[in-house]
PyMOL commands that place a pseudoatom at each C-alpha (Angstrom):
pseudoatom trace, name=CA, resn=MET, resi=1, chain=A, elem=C, hetatm=0, pos=[0.000, 0.000, 0.000]
pseudoatom trace, name=CA, resn=LYS, resi=2, chain=A, elem=C, hetatm=0, pos=[1.354, 3.435, -0.892]
pseudoatom trace, name=CA, resn=SER, resi=3, chain=A, elem=C, hetatm=0, pos=[1.522, 6.251, 1.629]
pseudoatom trace, name=CA, resn=PHE, resi=4, chain=A, elem=C, hetatm=0, pos=[1.913, 9.934, 0.879]
pseudoatom trace, name=CA, resn=ILE, resi=5, chain=A, elem=C, hetatm=0, pos=[2.809, 13.062, 2.820]
pseudoatom trace, name=CA, resn=ARG, resi=6, chain=A, elem=C, hetatm=0, pos=[2.046, 16.339, 1.071]
pseudoatom trace, name=CA, resn=LYS, resi=7, chain=A, elem=C, hetatm=0, pos=[4.785, 18.975, 1.230]
pseudoatom trace, name=CA, resn=ALA, resi=8, chain=A, elem=C, hetatm=0, pos=[2.594, 21.224, 3.395]
pseudoatom trace, name=CA, resn=ASP, resi=9, chain=A, elem=C, hetatm=0, pos=[2.182, 18.341, 5.879]
pseudoatom trace, name=CA, resn=LEU, resi=10, chain=A, elem=C, hetatm=0, pos=[5.911, 17.734, 6.404]
pseudoatom trace, name=CA, resn=SER, resi=11, chain=A, elem=C, hetatm=0, pos=[6.110, 20.170, 9.337]
pseudoatom trace, name=CA, resn=ARG, resi=12, chain=A, elem=C, hetatm=0, pos=[4.340, 23.038, 11.082]
pseudoatom trace, name=CA, resn=ASP, resi=13, chain=A, elem=C, hetatm=0, pos=[7.407, 25.178, 10.382]
pseudoatom trace, name=CA, resn=ARG, resi=14, chain=A, elem=C, hetatm=0, pos=[7.453, 26.311, 6.742]
pseudoatom trace, name=CA, resn=SER, resi=15, chain=A, elem=C, hetatm=0, pos=[11.248, 26.218, 6.631]
pseudoatom trace, name=CA, resn=GLU, resi=16, chain=A, elem=C, hetatm=0, pos=[11.124, 22.511, 7.506]
pseudoatom trace, name=CA, resn=GLN, resi=17, chain=A, elem=C, hetatm=0, pos=[8.645, 21.680, 4.718]
pseudoatom trace, name=CA, resn=ARG, resi=18, chain=A, elem=C, hetatm=0, pos=[11.470, 20.528, 2.465]
pseudoatom trace, name=CA, resn=PRO, resi=19, chain=A, elem=C, hetatm=0, pos=[11.009, 17.086, 0.895]
pseudoatom trace, name=CA, resn=GLU, resi=20, chain=A, elem=C, hetatm=0, pos=[14.782, 16.710, 0.470]
pseudoatom trace, name=CA, resn=ARG, resi=21, chain=A, elem=C, hetatm=0, pos=[15.022, 16.254, 4.272]
pseudoatom trace, name=CA, resn=PHE, resi=22, chain=A, elem=C, hetatm=0, pos=[13.767, 12.729, 3.694]
pseudoatom trace, name=CA, resn=ALA, resi=23, chain=A, elem=C, hetatm=0, pos=[14.779, 9.821, 1.489]
pseudoatom trace, name=CA, resn=VAL, resi=24, chain=A, elem=C, hetatm=0, pos=[12.596, 7.058, 0.096]
pseudoatom trace, name=CA, resn=GLY, resi=25, chain=A, elem=C, hetatm=0, pos=[12.283, 4.402, 2.764]
pseudoatom trace, name=CA, resn=ASP, resi=26, chain=A, elem=C, hetatm=0, pos=[12.948, 6.722, 5.745]
pseudoatom trace, name=CA, resn=LYS, resi=27, chain=A, elem=C, hetatm=0, pos=[10.872, 5.923, 8.808]
pseudoatom trace, name=CA, resn=VAL, resi=28, chain=A, elem=C, hetatm=0, pos=[8.934, 8.868, 10.233]
pseudoatom trace, name=CA, resn=ASP, resi=29, chain=A, elem=C, hetatm=0, pos=[6.230, 9.370, 12.831]
pseudoatom trace, name=CA, resn=ALA, resi=30, chain=A, elem=C, hetatm=0, pos=[3.066, 10.697, 11.205]
pseudoatom trace, name=CA, resn=LEU, resi=31, chain=A, elem=C, hetatm=0, pos=[-0.692, 10.729, 11.668]
pseudoatom trace, name=CA, resn=VAL, resi=32, chain=A, elem=C, hetatm=0, pos=[-3.019, 9.039, 9.187]
pseudoatom trace, name=CA, resn=THR, resi=33, chain=A, elem=C, hetatm=0, pos=[-5.250, 11.796, 7.799]
pseudoatom trace, name=CA, resn=ALA, resi=34, chain=A, elem=C, hetatm=0, pos=[-7.033, 9.945, 4.994]
pseudoatom trace, name=CA, resn=PHE, resi=35, chain=A, elem=C, hetatm=0, pos=[-7.480, 6.406, 3.775]
pseudoatom trace, name=CA, resn=ASP, resi=36, chain=A, elem=C, hetatm=0, pos=[-8.684, 5.602, 0.249]
pseudoatom trace, name=CA, resn=LYS, resi=37, chain=A, elem=C, hetatm=0, pos=[-9.527, 1.904, 0.231]
pseudoatom trace, name=CA, resn=ALA, resi=38, chain=A, elem=C, hetatm=0, pos=[-10.429, 1.796, -3.462]
pseudoatom trace, name=CA, resn=ALA, resi=39, chain=A, elem=C, hetatm=0, pos=[-7.185, 3.436, -4.589]
pseudoatom trace, name=CA, resn=ARG, resi=40, chain=A, elem=C, hetatm=0, pos=[-5.209, 1.700, -1.808]
pseudoatom trace, name=CA, resn=LYS, resi=41, chain=A, elem=C, hetatm=0, pos=[-3.631, 4.985, -0.699]
pseudoatom trace, name=CA, resn=VAL, resi=42, chain=A, elem=C, hetatm=0, pos=[-2.973, 6.380, 2.743]
pseudoatom trace, name=CA, resn=SER, resi=43, chain=A, elem=C, hetatm=0, pos=[-2.391, 10.089, 3.345]
pseudoatom trace, name=CA, resn=LEU, resi=44, chain=A, elem=C, hetatm=0, pos=[-0.131, 10.958, 6.267]
pseudoatom trace, name=CA, resn=SER, resi=45, chain=A, elem=C, hetatm=0, pos=[0.773, 14.186, 8.067]
pseudoatom trace, name=CA, resn=ILE, resi=46, chain=A, elem=C, hetatm=0, pos=[3.751, 14.921, 10.287]
pseudoatom trace, name=CA, resn=LYS, resi=47, chain=A, elem=C, hetatm=0, pos=[2.282, 18.404, 10.825]
pseudoatom trace, name=CA, resn=ALA, resi=48, chain=A, elem=C, hetatm=0, pos=[-1.004, 17.012, 12.178]
pseudoatom trace, name=CA, resn=LEU, resi=49, chain=A, elem=C, hetatm=0, pos=[0.923, 14.774, 14.578]
pseudoatom trace, name=CA, resn=GLU, resi=50, chain=A, elem=C, hetatm=0, pos=[2.959, 17.755, 15.835]
pseudoatom trace, name=CA, resn=VAL, resi=51, chain=A, elem=C, hetatm=0, pos=[-0.236, 19.767, 16.369]
pseudoatom trace, name=CA, resn=ARG, resi=52, chain=A, elem=C, hetatm=0, pos=[-1.885, 16.887, 18.252]
pseudoatom trace, name=CA, resn=GLU, resi=53, chain=A, elem=C, hetatm=0, pos=[1.173, 16.294, 20.460]
pseudoatom trace, name=CA, resn=GLU, resi=54, chain=A, elem=C, hetatm=0, pos=[1.419, 20.002, 21.312]
pseudoatom trace, name=CA, resn=LYS, resi=55, chain=A, elem=C, hetatm=0, pos=[-2.286, 20.151, 22.171]
pseudoatom trace, name=CA, resn=GLU, resi=56, chain=A, elem=C, hetatm=0, pos=[-1.952, 17.096, 24.435]
pseudoatom trace, name=CA, resn=ALA, resi=57, chain=A, elem=C, hetatm=0, pos=[1.109, 18.604, 26.168]
pseudoatom trace, name=CA, resn=VAL, resi=58, chain=A, elem=C, hetatm=0, pos=[-0.709, 21.886, 26.805]
pseudoatom trace, name=CA, resn=GLU, resi=59, chain=A, elem=C, hetatm=0, pos=[-3.738, 20.020, 28.189]
pseudoatom trace, name=CA, resn=GLN, resi=60, chain=A, elem=C, hetatm=0, pos=[-1.553, 17.900, 30.454]
pseudoatom trace, name=CA, resn=TYR, resi=61, chain=A, elem=C, hetatm=0, pos=[0.995, 20.445, 31.675]
pseudoatom trace, name=CA, resn=GLY, resi=62, chain=A, elem=C, hetatm=0, pos=[-0.642, 23.850, 31.389]
pseudoatom trace, name=CA, resn=SER, resi=63, chain=A, elem=C, hetatm=0, pos=[-3.091, 26.011, 29.539]
pseudoatom trace, name=CA, resn=ALA, resi=64, chain=A, elem=C, hetatm=0, pos=[-2.689, 28.267, 26.542]
pseudoatom trace, name=CA, resn=ASP, resi=65, chain=A, elem=C, hetatm=0, pos=[-4.113, 31.102, 28.688]
pseudoatom trace, name=CA, resn=SER, resi=66, chain=A, elem=C, hetatm=0, pos=[-1.275, 30.877, 31.226]
pseudoatom trace, name=CA, resn=GLY, resi=67, chain=A, elem=C, hetatm=0, pos=[1.081, 32.866, 28.985]
pseudoatom trace, name=CA, resn=ALA, resi=68, chain=A, elem=C, hetatm=0, pos=[3.669, 30.090, 29.048]
pseudoatom trace, name=CA, resn=SER, resi=69, chain=A, elem=C, hetatm=0, pos=[5.141, 28.813, 25.819]
pseudoatom trace, name=CA, resn=LEU, resi=70, chain=A, elem=C, hetatm=0, pos=[5.246, 25.129, 24.948]
pseudoatom trace, name=CA, resn=GLY, resi=71, chain=A, elem=C, hetatm=0, pos=[8.996, 25.230, 25.675]
pseudoatom trace, name=CA, resn=ASP, resi=72, chain=A, elem=C, hetatm=0, pos=[8.304, 26.591, 29.172]
pseudoatom trace, name=CA, resn=ILE, resi=73, chain=A, elem=C, hetatm=0, pos=[5.686, 23.932, 29.827]
pseudoatom trace, name=CA, resn=LEU, resi=74, chain=A, elem=C, hetatm=0, pos=[7.794, 21.034, 28.565]
pseudoatom trace, name=CA, resn=GLY, resi=75, chain=A, elem=C, hetatm=0, pos=[10.903, 22.376, 30.275]
pseudoatom trace, name=CA, resn=ALA, resi=76, chain=A, elem=C, hetatm=0, pos=[9.091, 22.408, 33.611]
pseudoatom trace, name=CA, resn=ALA, resi=77, chain=A, elem=C, hetatm=0, pos=[7.734, 18.909, 32.996]
pseudoatom trace, name=CA, resn=LEU, resi=78, chain=A, elem=C, hetatm=0, pos=[11.186, 17.577, 32.133]
pseudoatom trace, name=CA, resn=ALA, resi=79, chain=A, elem=C, hetatm=0, pos=[12.698, 19.243, 35.203]
pseudoatom trace, name=CA, resn=GLU, resi=80, chain=A, elem=C, hetatm=0, pos=[10.057, 17.582, 37.409]
pseudoatom trace, name=CA, resn=GLY, resi=81, chain=A, elem=C, hetatm=0, pos=[10.768, 14.225, 35.788]
pseudoatom trace, name=CA, resn=GLY, resi=82, chain=A, elem=C, hetatm=0, pos=[14.498, 14.617, 36.480]
pseudoatom trace, name=CA, resn=LYS, resi=83, chain=A, elem=C, hetatm=0, pos=[13.862, 15.425, 40.148]
pseudoatom trace, name=CA, resn=LYS, resi=84, chain=A, elem=C, hetatm=0, pos=[11.700, 12.321, 40.631]
pseudoatom trace, name=CA, resn=LYS, resi=85, chain=A, elem=C, hetatm=0, pos=[14.488, 10.036, 39.371]
pseudoatom trace, name=CA, resn=ASP, resi=86, chain=A, elem=C, hetatm=0, pos=[17.067, 11.372, 41.850]
for i in range(1, 86): cmd.bond("trace and resi %d" % i, "trace and resi %d" % (i + 1))
show_as sticks, trace
zoom trace
């Protein structure tokens, strides 16, 4: 079965939407966005996966209204995780 990722779905960041970053056969994490059973094609999106992961992180570790960036939220979460291991 063939899978496709449109150029616009390679990343949220436009500068990272370069197909030459990848080679045929590379393994990537992506979200299935469409499935065409008749044509036997699957459409994938790295961008949609990034959006979903960010939304889940914000829901788990903070709110968008708090004024904190995703980096602040994840940094705090990682710092807490490091303290628990010690």
